[in-house]
C-alpha distance (Angstrom), angle and dihedral (degrees) to the residues before:
residue distance angle dihedral
X1 . . .
X2 3.78 . .
X3 3.79 116.6 .
X4 3.78 112.6 -116.1
X5 3.74 140.6 175.3
X6 3.80 120.1 -107.6
X7 3.77 122.7 -158.3
X8 3.77 114.5 -102.3
X9 3.82 93.8 -142.5
X10 3.77 123.2 144.7
X11 3.78 90.7 -45.0
X12 3.78 132.4 -147.7
X13 3.77 132.8 -104.7
X14 3.78 109.4 -108.6
X15 3.76 121.1 -152.2
X16 3.81 111.0 -95.9
X17 3.80 91.9 -118.7
X18 3.83 92.1 67.8
X19 3.79 128.6 87.8
X20 3.79 108.0 -93.5
X21 3.81 97.7 -140.4
X22 3.78 100.3 54.9
X23 3.81 92.9 120.2
X24 3.80 102.5 33.4
X25 3.81 104.9 30.0
X26 3.80 106.5 11.7
X27 3.78 121.0 -171.4
X28 3.79 112.2 -140.1
X29 3.79 129.6 -149.1
X30 3.78 138.7 148.0
X31 3.77 124.1 -113.4
X32 3.79 89.6 -132.0
X33 3.81 88.9 61.3
X34 3.79 88.7 53.1
X35 3.79 88.7 52.7
X36 3.80 92.4 50.9
X37 3.79 92.4 50.4
X38 3.79 92.2 48.0
X39 3.79 92.5 51.1
X40 3.79 90.1 56.5
X41 3.80 89.8 51.0
X42 3.78 92.4 47.9
X43 3.79 93.4 45.4
X44 3.79 91.3 55.0
X45 3.81 94.1 46.6
X46 3.78 102.6 40.9
X47 3.80 126.8 33.3
X48 3.79 89.9 -162.8
X49 3.81 89.9 71.7
X50 3.81 114.4 101.5
X51 3.79 131.9 175.0
X52 3.79 127.8 -147.0
X53 3.78 128.4 -174.7
X54 3.80 139.6 -179.8
X55 3.81 103.2 -134.9
X56 3.82 96.2 -63.2
X57 3.79 100.0 92.2
X58 3.80 98.6 140.0
X59 3.81 94.0 40.2
X60 3.80 91.8 57.7
X61 3.82 91.6 39.2
X62 3.80 98.4 -115.8
X63 3.81 95.2 125.1
X64 3.82 93.1 94.7
X65 3.81 90.7 52.3
X66 3.81 89.6 47.0
X67 3.80 91.6 52.9
X68 3.81 95.7 45.7
X69 3.80 99.4 38.8
X70 3.83 106.2 25.6
X71 3.79 92.2 156.3
X72 3.83 89.4 62.0
X73 3.79 97.8 43.4
X74 3.81 123.9 90.1
X75 3.79 121.4 -166.8
X76 3.79 103.5 -161.0
X77 3.79 97.1 178.3
X78 3.78 123.4 -140.0
X79 3.80 91.6 -23.5
X80 3.78 108.6 106.2
X81 3.81 95.6 166.5
X82 3.78 89.5 54.9
X83 3.81 91.3 44.9
X84 3.80 95.6 59.8
X85 3.81 92.5 40.2
X86 3.81 90.7 54.6
X87 3.80 87.8 47.7
X88 3.80 89.5 53.7
X89 3.79 90.2 53.1
X90 3.78 91.8 50.4
X91 3.81 90.8 50.3
X92 3.79 90.5 49.8
X93 3.82 90.2 61.0
X94 3.80 95.7 47.9
X95 3.81 104.5 -85.9
X96 3.81 126.3 128.3
X97 3.81 104.3 -133.8
X98 3.80 126.2 -170.6
X99 3.81 112.6 -159.6
X100 3.81 112.9 -165.3
X101 3.78 139.2 -179.2
X102 3.80 138.6 121.5
X103 3.80 108.3 -44.9
X104 3.80 91.9 -120.9
X105 3.83 86.8 62.9
X106 3.82 101.8 31.0
X107 2.99 108.6 57.2
X108 3.81 94.6 0.6
X109 3.79 101.1 62.4
X110 3.80 97.6 35.1
X111 3.80 105.4 41.1
X112 3.80 94.8 130.5
X113 3.82 93.0 51.6
X114 3.81 90.2 49.1
X115 3.79 90.2 49.4
X116 3.80 97.2 46.0
X117 3.80 108.0 28.8
X118 3.82 98.1 33.3
X119 3.80 112.7 23.3
X120 3.81 99.5 31.5
X121 3.80 88.1 52.6
X122 3.83 90.1 40.5
X123 3.80 94.3 -136.2
X124 3.83 120.2 162.5
X125 3.81 101.1 -109.3
X126 3.80 115.0 151.0
X127 3.81 112.3 -140.7
X128 3.80 112.2 -158.3
X129 3.80 118.0 -165.0
X130 3.80 113.9 -165.0
X131 3.81 131.5 -170.4
X132 3.82 88.1 30.1
X133 3.80 123.7 168.5
X134 3.79 130.2 23.9
X135 3.83 95.0 -65.7
X136 3.79 89.9 81.9
X137 3.80 76.3 95.0
X138 3.79 122.6 -175.3
X139 3.82 94.1 28.4
X140 3.79 88.1 75.6
X141 3.79 136.2 -158.2
X142 3.81 97.6 -30.0
X143 3.81 90.3 61.4
X144 3.81 100.0 34.7
X145 3.80 108.8 97.0
X146 3.79 108.9 -156.5
X147 3.81 97.5 150.5
X148 3.80 101.8 52.2
X149 3.81 99.5 96.1
X150 3.80 89.5 52.9
X151 3.79 95.5 48.2
X152 3.80 93.7 46.1
X153 3.80 98.4 45.6
X154 3.81 90.4 50.2
X155 3.81 91.3 65.5
X156 3.83 116.7 87.8
X157 3.84 115.4 -115.4
X158 3.83 94.3 19.6
X159 3.82 119.0 126.4
X160 3.83 114.4 -154.2
X161 3.82 122.5 -154.4
X162 3.83 127.1 178.3
X163 3.84 109.4 -175.9
X164 3.80 119.4 -152.8
X165 3.80 99.7 -140.8
X166 3.79 147.7 -2.2
X167 3.79 96.1 -78.3
X168 3.78 94.2 46.5
X169 3.80 90.0 49.3
X170 3.79 88.7 53.7
X171 3.80 90.6 52.1
X172 3.80 93.5 43.9
X173 3.81 92.4 51.3
X174 3.80 91.2 52.0
X175 3.80 93.1 43.2
X176 3.81 91.5 50.9
X177 3.80 90.1 63.1
X178 3.80 88.4 65.6
X179 3.80 94.3 50.7
X180 3.79 109.3 94.3
X181 3.80 92.6 -150.3
X182 3.81 139.3 69.9
X183 3.82 111.3 -72.6
X184 3.80 130.6 -167.2
X185 3.82 114.4 -152.3
X186 3.81 115.8 -168.4
X187 3.79 121.2 -156.3
X188 3.80 138.1 170.1
X189 3.77 139.6 -136.7
X190 3.81 101.1 -135.6
X191 3.79 122.9 79.8
X192 3.80 114.6 -107.9
X193 3.79 135.7 -172.6
X194 3.80 112.7 -77.9
X195 3.79 102.0 -127.7
X196 3.78 100.5 169.3
X197 3.80 134.5 62.5
X198 3.78 131.8 -145.8
X199 3.80 87.5 -98.9
X200 3.81 94.5 51.0
X201 3.82 109.4 114.9
X202 3.79 116.5 -108.9
X203 3.76 129.0 177.2
X204 3.79 126.9 159.2
X205 3.79 107.2 -112.1
X206 3.82 95.2 22.0
X207 3.81 118.8 103.8
X208 3.80 117.5 -150.3
X209 3.81 126.6 -138.5
X210 3.80 107.1 -136.3
X211 3.81 97.1 175.1
X212 3.79 129.4 19.6
X213 3.81 119.5 -133.8
X214 3.79 142.6 154.7
X215 3.82 109.5 -152.8
X216 3.80 105.1 56.2
X217 3.82 138.9 -1.9
X218 3.81 120.4 -129.3
X219 3.81 107.4 -159.2
X220 3.80 111.5 -169.6
X221 3.78 142.9 165.3
X222 3.79 134.9 -166.4
X223 3.79 119.4 -0.7
X224 3.80 89.1 -15.6
X225 3.79 90.2 76.3
X226 3.80 89.2 74.7
X227 3.80 91.0 47.6
X228 3.80 88.9 51.8
X229 3.80 91.1 52.4
X230 3.80 91.2 51.1
X231 3.80 89.0 47.5
X232 3.81 89.9 52.5
X233 3.82 88.7 56.9
X234 3.80 91.2 50.0
X235 3.80 90.7 49.1
X236 3.81 91.7 48.4
X237 3.81 88.2 59.6
X238 3.81 86.9 58.1
X239 3.78 93.8 49.2
X240 3.81 94.6 -102.5
X241 3.80 118.6 133.1
X242 3.82 111.3 -147.3
X243 3.78 126.2 -170.1
X244 3.83 112.2 -146.9
X245 3.80 120.3 -152.9
X246 3.78 124.7 -170.9
X247 3.80 100.6 -145.3
X248 3.80 97.1 -175.9
X249 3.80 92.9 158.9
X250 3.79 109.2 66.2
X251 3.80 91.6 175.2
X252 2.94 120.6 61.2
X253 3.80 92.6 24.6
X254 3.78 119.4 -146.6
X255 3.80 91.0 -115.5
X256 3.80 94.9 177.0
X257 3.82 94.8 56.5
X258 3.81 94.8 41.8
X259 3.80 96.4 47.1
X260 3.81 91.9 46.6
X261 3.82 90.5 50.5
X262 3.80 92.4 48.3
X263 3.80 91.3 50.1
X264 3.81 93.4 49.6
X265 3.81 97.1 44.6
X266 3.81 103.5 29.1
X267 3.81 96.0 -146.8
X268 3.80 133.9 66.3
X269 3.81 137.5 -162.6
X270 3.80 120.1 -169.7
X271 3.80 119.1 -154.4
X272 3.80 125.4 -163.3
X273 3.79 141.3 147.8
X274 3.79 89.5 -129.4
X275 3.77 140.6 76.8
X276 3.81 109.9 -61.5
X277 3.81 86.7 -130.7
X278 3.79 114.7 86.1
X279 3.78 99.7 -9.5
X280 3.80 131.3 92.9
X281 3.80 91.9 -46.4
X282 3.77 92.2 52.4
X283 3.80 92.7 46.0
X284 3.82 93.7 50.3
X285 3.81 92.6 44.1
X286 3.81 90.6 51.4
X287 3.79 91.4 50.6
X288 3.79 97.5 45.7
X289 3.80 95.4 42.3
X290 3.81 86.5 64.7
X291 3.80 102.4 32.3
X292 3.81 107.2 28.4
X293 3.82 117.8 0.9
X294 3.81 109.0 -151.1
X295 3.83 133.8 147.5
X296 3.81 110.1 -74.2
X297 3.80 128.7 -170.8
X298 3.80 118.1 -170.5
X299 3.80 120.7 -146.0
X300 3.79 113.0 -162.5
X301 3.78 143.7 89.9
X302 3.79 105.2 -37.8
X303 3.81 102.3 -132.0
X304 3.81 97.0 -70.5
X305 3.79 134.6 111.4
X306 3.79 122.0 -102.9
X307 3.79 128.1 -118.8
X308 3.79 140.9 -152.9
X309 3.78 117.6 -70.9
X310 3.77 145.6 105.7
X311 3.81 114.3 -62.4
X312 3.80 94.1 -114.2
X313 3.79 92.2 49.1
X314 3.79 91.8 50.1
X315 3.80 93.3 47.6
X316 3.81 88.5 56.6
X317 3.80 95.7 43.4
X318 3.79 93.9 50.8
X319 3.80 95.5 43.7
X320 3.79 98.8 -111.4
X321 3.81 102.0 129.2
X322 3.79 129.7 110.2
X323 3.80 89.3 -103.4
X324 3.80 90.2 56.3
X325 3.80 89.7 50.8
X326 3.82 91.8 49.2
X327 3.81 89.6 50.6
X328 3.80 90.4 50.2
X329 3.80 90.3 49.5
X330 3.79 92.0 54.4
X331 3.80 89.3 49.5
X332 3.81 92.7 50.0
X333 3.81 91.2 49.1
X334 3.81 90.3 48.8
X335 3.79 90.9 51.6
X336 3.79 93.4 55.0
X337 3.78 90.2 55.9
X338 3.81 95.0 55.5
């Protein structure tokens, strides 16, 4: 993630559980590093935890687990369908397997095996998709998963979690071990601002309000949570009060928090590094269309493939920056006044 200046402006009041220097002196880290650290913790605490990979061990940060717990690590090679099927077998005999690769391959290449051998049997395999989103960068469209949230949340029994930073990914990985169901954990390659602390609350299925506001709700997941916070500062300079919600769990949604926020603010913007179809935006729109119809604007990749480029360049090209979110917020507010 490229360092950038943010306007000082009138500022916003961040929740106490966040790091205080996220705008002025941000600490950077990748979610995949958080995953690697968590796997070491889990491996030491619970002998039921196994790790499986499809020839991308270092890229998804499982090499430390492999070195420390070789008897509980399975290198399946370039055979993603086999990888998740083996993981299903391990789960069926009481293990807690984490199967990881690039998200375009796991879950992308083995969706049917995940559906049939894992979710249909409702066994607690943890699917970990790395290098997700367009900020994989130079690898280009073939390696940029922008459909994975949609494909995973469409399968019955699957829980879908998209952590916002390294620390939250660490917590999510550990928390997933205690969920007796299939879980999809999404992580990225690029370093992002570490928003949360070890003491920041995290619970799968519980969205967190990072900034209070009354004019519009910015609902974000993954790296887009930071962009939403920057957007909230920009909007504050314009006299607009934006509530920011970290919706790390896309399935099951925290319906109570989201509906209450929509009712209080009357306008919603969803923010995700994913196709606007079927991901967080789709999930929130489905919920609110039934429970609390309000104007919604979705910020995300607009049903196109990615391309090679630096992460910052791609964020701008595909309309995923804080400025794009602020623009969407103004549009959503304008729509509620019509």
